[in-house]
C-alpha positions as CSV (number, residue, x, y, z in Angstrom):
1,M,-59.6,-37.3,91.5
2,R,-60.8,-37.2,88.0
3,R,-60.7,-39.9,85.4
4,A,-59.6,-40.1,81.8
5,L,-56.9,-37.5,80.8
6,L,-56.9,-35.5,84.0
7,T,-54.2,-35.6,86.5
8,L,-54.5,-37.0,90.0
9,V,-55.1,-33.7,91.7
10,P,-55.0,-33.6,95.5
11,L,-58.1,-35.0,97.1
12,I,-59.0,-31.7,98.9
13,A,-61.9,-31.8,101.2
14,V,-64.0,-29.2,102.9
15,L,-65.4,-31.5,105.5
16,F,-68.1,-31.8,108.2
17,V,-68.5,-28.7,110.3
18,S,-70.1,-29.4,113.6
19,A,-71.4,-26.3,115.3
20,R,-70.7,-26.1,119.0
21,E,-71.9,-23.8,121.7
22,P,-70.0,-20.5,121.9
23,S,-67.0,-20.4,124.2
24,K,-67.2,-18.7,127.5
25,S,-65.2,-15.8,126.1
26,A,-67.7,-15.2,123.2
27,P,-69.9,-12.1,123.2
28,A,-73.2,-12.4,125.1
29,T,-75.1,-11.9,121.8
30,A,-73.5,-15.0,120.2
31,T,-75.8,-18.1,120.2
32,S,-75.3,-21.6,118.8
33,P,-76.5,-22.0,115.1
34,A,-79.1,-24.6,116.3
35,A,-80.7,-21.9,118.5
36,R,-80.8,-19.2,115.8
37,D,-83.6,-18.3,113.3
38,R,-83.7,-21.1,110.8
39,G,-85.7,-19.1,108.3
40,V,-88.8,-20.1,106.2
41,Y,-88.3,-22.4,103.2
42,H,-90.4,-22.6,100.0
43,L,-90.0,-25.1,97.2
44,A,-91.5,-23.8,93.9
45,A,-94.2,-25.8,92.2
46,D,-91.9,-26.1,89.1
47,A,-88.8,-27.1,91.2
48,E,-88.3,-30.3,89.2
49,A,-87.7,-28.3,86.0
50,R,-85.2,-26.0,87.7
51,W,-81.9,-27.8,87.2
52,I,-78.8,-26.0,88.4
53,A,-75.7,-26.4,86.3
54,F,-72.4,-27.0,88.0
55,D,-68.8,-27.8,87.3
56,L,-66.5,-30.1,89.3
57,T,-63.7,-28.3,91.0
58,P,-60.2,-29.8,90.7
59,G,-60.9,-31.2,94.2
60,N,-64.1,-32.9,92.9
61,Q,-66.7,-30.6,94.6
62,I,-69.9,-29.5,93.0
63,R,-69.5,-25.7,92.3
64,F,-72.4,-23.6,91.1
65,K,-73.9,-20.1,91.3
66,M,-76.8,-19.1,93.5
67,Q,-78.2,-15.9,95.2
68,L,-77.6,-14.6,98.7
69,D,-79.5,-11.4,99.7
70,G,-80.0,-10.8,96.0
71,R,-76.3,-11.1,95.2
72,D,-74.8,-13.8,92.9
73,V,-72.4,-16.0,94.8
74,T,-70.3,-19.1,94.0
75,A,-71.1,-22.1,96.1
76,I,-70.2,-25.7,96.9
77,L,-72.9,-28.3,97.6
78,D,-71.8,-29.8,100.9
79,T,-74.0,-32.4,102.7
80,G,-71.2,-32.9,105.1
81,V,-71.6,-29.4,106.6
82,S,-74.2,-28.9,109.3
83,Y,-74.9,-25.2,108.7
84,T,-74.4,-23.3,105.5
85,L,-71.1,-21.4,105.7
86,L,-70.1,-18.1,104.2
87,A,-66.5,-17.3,103.5
88,K,-65.2,-14.5,105.8
89,A,-63.4,-13.0,102.7
90,S,-66.6,-13.0,100.6
91,S,-68.0,-9.6,99.4
92,A,-71.4,-10.9,100.6
93,V,-70.3,-10.6,104.2
94,D,-71.9,-7.5,105.9
95,P,-69.5,-6.6,108.8
96,A,-72.2,-4.6,110.5
97,K,-74.4,-7.8,110.9
98,L,-71.6,-10.3,111.7
99,V,-71.8,-11.8,115.2
100,A,-68.6,-13.6,116.5
101,G,-68.6,-16.7,118.7
102,G,-68.7,-20.4,118.5
103,S,-66.4,-23.0,116.9
104,A,-66.5,-25.9,114.5
105,T,-64.8,-29.3,114.2
106,A,-63.0,-29.7,110.9
107,I,-60.1,-31.6,109.4
108,G,-56.9,-30.4,111.1
109,G,-58.6,-29.2,114.3
110,S,-61.0,-26.4,115.4
111,V,-62.0,-23.2,113.6
112,A,-63.6,-20.0,114.8
113,L,-67.2,-19.3,113.7
114,G,-69.3,-16.2,113.3
115,W,-72.9,-15.8,112.2
116,M,-74.7,-13.4,109.9
117,P,-78.5,-13.0,109.5
118,T,-79.7,-13.1,105.9
119,R,-82.8,-11.7,104.1
120,S,-83.0,-14.3,101.4
121,V,-81.2,-17.3,99.9
122,A,-82.2,-19.0,96.6
123,L,-80.9,-22.0,94.6
124,G,-82.9,-23.5,91.8
125,G,-86.5,-24.0,93.0
126,L,-85.7,-23.6,96.7
127,A,-85.9,-20.2,98.5
128,R,-85.4,-19.2,102.1
129,T,-86.4,-16.0,103.7
130,G,-84.9,-15.0,107.0
131,G,-82.4,-17.3,108.8
132,G,-78.7,-16.8,108.6
133,V,-75.3,-18.4,107.7
134,T,-72.3,-19.3,109.7
135,V,-69.1,-17.4,108.7
136,A,-65.5,-18.7,108.8
137,D,-62.3,-18.6,106.8
138,L,-62.7,-20.7,103.6
139,P,-59.3,-20.8,101.7
140,A,-59.1,-21.5,98.0
141,I,-57.2,-24.7,98.6
142,A,-60.5,-26.1,99.9
143,T,-61.5,-26.5,96.2
144,G,-58.1,-27.4,94.9
145,S,-58.2,-24.4,92.6
146,A,-56.7,-20.9,92.5
147,S,-60.1,-19.2,93.3
148,A,-62.0,-19.5,96.5
149,V,-65.8,-19.8,96.6
150,D,-68.2,-17.7,98.7
151,L,-70.5,-20.3,100.2
152,L,-70.8,-24.0,101.4
153,V,-74.5,-25.0,101.2
154,G,-75.0,-27.3,104.1
155,A,-77.6,-29.8,105.4
156,D,-79.6,-27.1,107.0
157,M,-80.6,-25.8,103.5
158,L,-80.9,-29.2,101.8
159,A,-82.2,-31.9,104.2
160,G,-85.9,-31.0,104.0
161,H,-86.0,-32.0,100.4
162,A,-84.7,-34.7,98.0
163,L,-81.5,-33.8,96.2
164,D,-81.1,-35.3,92.6
165,I,-77.5,-35.0,91.4
166,D,-76.9,-35.9,87.8
167,Y,-73.1,-36.0,87.7
168,A,-72.9,-37.1,84.1
169,A,-74.9,-34.1,82.9
170,K,-73.3,-31.8,85.5
171,R,-76.6,-30.6,87.0
172,F,-78.7,-31.0,90.1
173,R,-82.1,-30.1,91.4
174,L,-84.2,-30.1,94.6
175,L,-87.4,-32.1,94.7
176,R,-90.2,-32.9,97.2
177,S,-89.2,-35.7,99.6
178,G,-90.5,-39.1,98.5
179,R,-90.0,-38.5,94.7
180,L,-88.1,-41.2,92.8
181,P,-87.1,-39.7,89.5
182,F,-85.0,-42.6,88.3
183,K,-84.3,-46.3,89.1
184,G,-81.2,-47.4,91.0
185,E,-79.8,-49.3,93.9
186,S,-80.8,-48.1,97.4
187,A,-78.9,-47.5,100.6
188,P,-80.1,-46.2,104.0
189,L,-79.8,-42.4,104.6
190,R,-80.6,-40.1,107.4
191,V,-79.7,-36.7,108.9
192,S,-78.2,-37.5,112.2
193,A,-79.5,-35.8,115.3
194,E,-76.0,-35.8,116.8
195,R,-74.1,-34.2,113.9
196,S,-76.8,-32.7,111.6
197,V,-75.2,-34.2,108.5
198,Y,-76.2,-36.9,105.9
199,E,-75.3,-40.4,107.1
200,S,-75.4,-43.9,105.7
201,A,-73.4,-47.2,106.1
202,L,-71.1,-49.3,104.0
203,T,-69.6,-52.8,104.1
204,L,-65.8,-53.2,103.7
205,G,-64.1,-56.7,103.8
206,G,-67.3,-58.2,105.1
207,R,-67.6,-55.7,108.0
208,R,-70.4,-53.2,108.2
209,L,-69.2,-49.7,109.1
210,A,-71.6,-47.1,110.4
211,P,-72.3,-44.3,110.7
212,I,-70.7,-43.1,107.4
213,V,-71.1,-39.4,106.5
214,V,-72.4,-38.9,102.9
215,D,-70.4,-35.8,102.1
216,T,-70.7,-34.1,98.7
217,G,-68.2,-31.5,99.9
218,D,-65.4,-34.1,100.4
219,G,-63.5,-34.5,97.1
220,S,-62.1,-38.0,98.0
221,S,-63.8,-41.3,97.4
222,I,-64.2,-43.5,100.5
223,T,-62.6,-42.7,103.9
224,V,-62.6,-45.1,106.9
225,T,-61.2,-44.9,110.4
226,A,-58.1,-46.9,111.4
227,A,-60.3,-49.1,113.5
228,G,-62.6,-49.7,110.6
229,W,-59.7,-50.6,108.3
230,Q,-58.4,-53.0,110.9
231,A,-61.8,-54.7,111.4
232,A,-62.0,-55.2,107.6
233,D,-58.8,-57.2,107.8
234,L,-57.4,-56.0,104.4
235,K,-53.8,-55.8,105.5
236,A,-52.6,-57.9,102.5
237,L,-53.3,-54.9,100.3
238,R,-50.4,-52.5,99.5
239,T,-51.0,-49.0,100.9
240,T,-49.5,-45.6,100.4
241,S,-50.2,-42.1,101.9
242,A,-52.2,-39.2,100.8
243,I,-53.2,-35.7,102.0
244,A,-56.5,-33.8,102.4
245,F,-57.2,-30.2,103.3
246,G,-60.1,-29.1,105.5
247,L,-61.0,-25.8,107.1
248,A,-58.5,-26.2,109.9
249,G,-55.6,-27.4,107.8
250,P,-54.1,-30.6,106.2
251,A,-54.4,-34.2,107.3
252,V,-52.3,-37.2,106.1
253,S,-54.0,-40.6,105.7
254,G,-53.3,-44.0,104.3
255,L,-54.5,-44.9,100.8
256,A,-55.4,-48.3,99.2
257,I,-57.4,-49.7,96.3
258,V,-59.8,-52.3,97.6
259,P,-61.5,-55.1,95.5
260,E,-65.0,-54.4,96.7
261,I,-67.2,-52.0,98.7
262,R,-70.9,-52.4,99.3
263,V,-73.2,-49.4,99.9
264,G,-76.7,-50.8,100.6
265,E,-77.7,-52.8,97.5
266,M,-74.9,-51.4,95.4
267,I,-71.5,-53.2,94.9
268,A,-68.5,-51.1,93.8
269,R,-65.4,-52.9,92.5
270,E,-61.9,-51.6,92.7
271,A,-62.7,-48.6,95.0
272,E,-60.2,-46.1,96.4
273,V,-60.2,-46.0,100.2
274,R,-58.4,-43.5,102.5
275,I,-57.5,-44.7,106.0
276,E,-57.4,-42.1,108.7
277,P,-54.9,-42.5,111.5
278,A,-56.1,-43.4,115.0
279,G,-57.7,-40.3,116.6
280,G,-58.4,-38.8,113.2
281,F,-61.3,-36.6,112.2
282,S,-63.9,-39.3,111.7
283,Q,-63.2,-40.9,115.0
284,A,-63.2,-37.5,116.7
285,I,-66.7,-36.8,115.6
286,G,-68.0,-40.3,116.4
287,T,-68.3,-41.7,112.8
288,A,-66.8,-44.6,110.9
289,G,-65.8,-42.6,107.9
290,R,-67.2,-40.7,104.8
291,I,-68.5,-41.3,101.3
292,G,-67.2,-38.4,99.2
293,S,-67.9,-36.9,95.8
294,G,-64.9,-38.7,94.3
295,F,-67.1,-41.9,94.7
296,L,-70.5,-40.4,94.2
297,Q,-69.6,-38.8,90.8
298,N,-69.6,-42.3,89.2
299,Y,-73.4,-42.4,89.7
300,R,-76.6,-40.4,89.4
301,V,-77.4,-39.9,93.0
302,L,-80.7,-39.2,94.9
303,L,-80.2,-38.1,98.5
304,D,-83.6,-38.1,100.3
305,P,-83.2,-38.2,104.1
306,G,-86.9,-37.6,104.6
307,A,-87.6,-40.9,102.8
308,R,-84.6,-42.4,104.6
309,R,-82.9,-43.5,101.3
310,M,-80.0,-42.8,99.0
311,V,-80.4,-44.1,95.4
312,L,-77.4,-44.7,93.1
313,S,-77.8,-45.3,89.4
314,R,-74.5,-46.4,87.7
315,G,-73.0,-43.8,85.3
316,P,-70.7,-44.4,82.4
317,K,-67.6,-44.4,84.7
318,A,-69.0,-46.5,87.6
319,D,-67.2,-49.8,86.6
320,L,-63.9,-48.3,85.6
321,P,-61.0,-48.8,87.9
322,P,-59.9,-45.7,89.8
323,P,-56.8,-43.9,88.5
324,R,-53.6,-44.6,90.5
325,S,-50.8,-42.3,91.0
326,T,-47.7,-43.6,89.3
327,S,-45.6,-40.5,90.2
328,G,-46.1,-40.5,93.9
329,L,-46.8,-36.7,93.9
330,L,-50.1,-35.1,94.9
331,I,-50.1,-31.5,93.6
332,G,-52.0,-28.3,93.9
333,I,-52.5,-25.7,91.2
334,E,-51.2,-22.2,91.7
335,K,-51.9,-20.2,88.5
336,D,-48.8,-20.8,86.4
337,R,-47.2,-23.5,88.6
338,L,-47.8,-26.7,90.5
339,K,-47.0,-27.1,94.1
340,V,-46.2,-30.5,95.6
341,L,-48.6,-30.9,98.5
342,H,-47.6,-34.4,99.4
343,V,-45.0,-37.0,98.5
344,M,-46.7,-40.4,98.7
345,R,-45.1,-43.1,100.8
346,G,-43.3,-45.8,98.8
347,G,-43.6,-44.0,95.5
348,P,-41.0,-43.1,92.9
349,A,-41.0,-39.4,93.9
350,A,-40.2,-40.3,97.5
351,A,-37.3,-42.6,96.3
352,S,-35.8,-39.8,94.2
353,G,-35.8,-37.1,96.9
354,W,-38.9,-34.9,96.1
355,K,-40.2,-32.8,99.0
356,D,-43.4,-31.1,100.0
357,G,-43.4,-27.6,98.7
358,D,-41.4,-28.2,95.5
359,L,-42.7,-26.0,92.6
360,I,-43.1,-27.3,89.1
361,C,-43.3,-24.8,86.1
362,T,-42.9,-27.2,83.1
363,I,-43.8,-30.7,82.2
364,D,-41.8,-32.3,79.4
365,G,-40.9,-28.7,78.3
366,T,-44.6,-27.5,78.3
367,P,-45.3,-24.6,80.7
368,V,-48.0,-25.0,83.3
369,T,-50.8,-22.5,82.7
370,S,-54.1,-21.6,84.5
371,G,-55.9,-24.1,82.3
372,Y,-53.7,-27.0,83.5
373,S,-56.4,-29.0,85.2
374,T,-58.3,-29.6,81.9
375,S,-55.2,-29.9,79.8
376,P,-54.0,-33.2,78.4
377,I,-50.6,-32.6,80.0
378,A,-52.2,-33.1,83.4
379,S,-52.4,-36.9,82.9
380,W,-48.7,-37.3,83.7
381,T,-49.1,-38.0,87.4
382,A,-51.0,-41.2,86.7
383,G,-49.2,-42.0,83.4
384,M,-48.1,-45.4,82.1
385,P,-45.5,-47.1,84.3
386,G,-42.1,-47.0,82.7
387,R,-42.6,-43.5,81.2
388,V,-39.9,-41.0,82.1
389,V,-41.3,-37.5,82.7
390,T,-39.0,-34.4,82.6
391,L,-40.1,-31.9,85.2
392,G,-38.9,-28.3,85.3
393,L,-38.8,-26.8,88.7
394,C,-39.5,-23.1,89.0
395,D,-35.9,-22.4,90.2
396,G,-34.6,-23.7,86.9
397,T,-33.7,-27.2,88.1
398,I,-34.6,-30.1,85.8
399,R,-35.6,-33.5,87.2
400,K,-36.6,-36.8,85.6
401,L,-39.1,-39.1,87.2
402,E,-39.8,-42.6,86.1
403,L,-43.5,-43.6,86.7
404,T,-44.3,-46.9,88.3
405,H,-47.0,-48.9,90.1
406,F,-46.4,-48.8,93.9
407,Y,-49.8,-49.5,95.6
């Protein structure tokens, strides 16, 4: 979600991909990513000066440009992905080099993987020669926008160095591990041997929850398991429902605003928390939840697993309360229309008969355009309670929706 005038867009997440051994039916040439050539990495002497500009997708992911085999590609910075992943539909895929086999655990289930060797990969001051990338379907909905990206840059590329993300200035850079370019509040950080992703811990309702995946590719804020939520004993808080999208499809979770969360030395007030159902994704991979980019974007962030620390420096939005939906609709952008992806439990939209899949073409008479996500009209989903919004469906039907607080 974004703050200020932007709408509550769906918290769409491209989440942890755990590479598994190939299935018995995979070709004999297929091997697990962990057993493949990892390539040779080089960090330039002037890497600190090589900032990489990015924009935040409507789903809150860090999107930027880099080079793969000398070709410019669009990428998402994703510390919740074990192995850098190339979209099967990308023009950077060379079918002659693609090896099928293996699978990944993702939100919604399991996805098939391939692998492709690469000559070179470069982002900012970091370059790799040799190695390869996993290959899988990567739909546009994974970024909450109409256009798909080519690449998810995972922990295999990033974890050997410190990652300095300046969300306020919309730039990041890679540094030598051990560097401390700014002051802030620290929390533990490691790359787990079991999952090969960034992990930390948090305290919710006085209960320490660990391990927590630190996932820059997850557009949501904080996610915890059903067991973690129960242990935190916050049942007095009102909850609703929300939806996220991973590589294997959608997943519905609970949603609440909690008074306080602690991440190491840092205390965050009024934080948004998603509650996965029992048997959900985090439980399935053996973790207690995730810290996503929807939370991290309130800070300047240093992720340095080599020094075993995450450092958070409060940005201008760190102490602002998170926006709350007052419409009860989570929507996706489809060029000149909005698609209802989820009708939130207990909200005004649910009470007035809205359904998943409804298509909206006008808001108070203003047509939806491709620039909707940065337009002032996008604020309506989290508008002032009591406001009545006139929504024009794409079939010509006109509906009125009164906004209200409901969680």
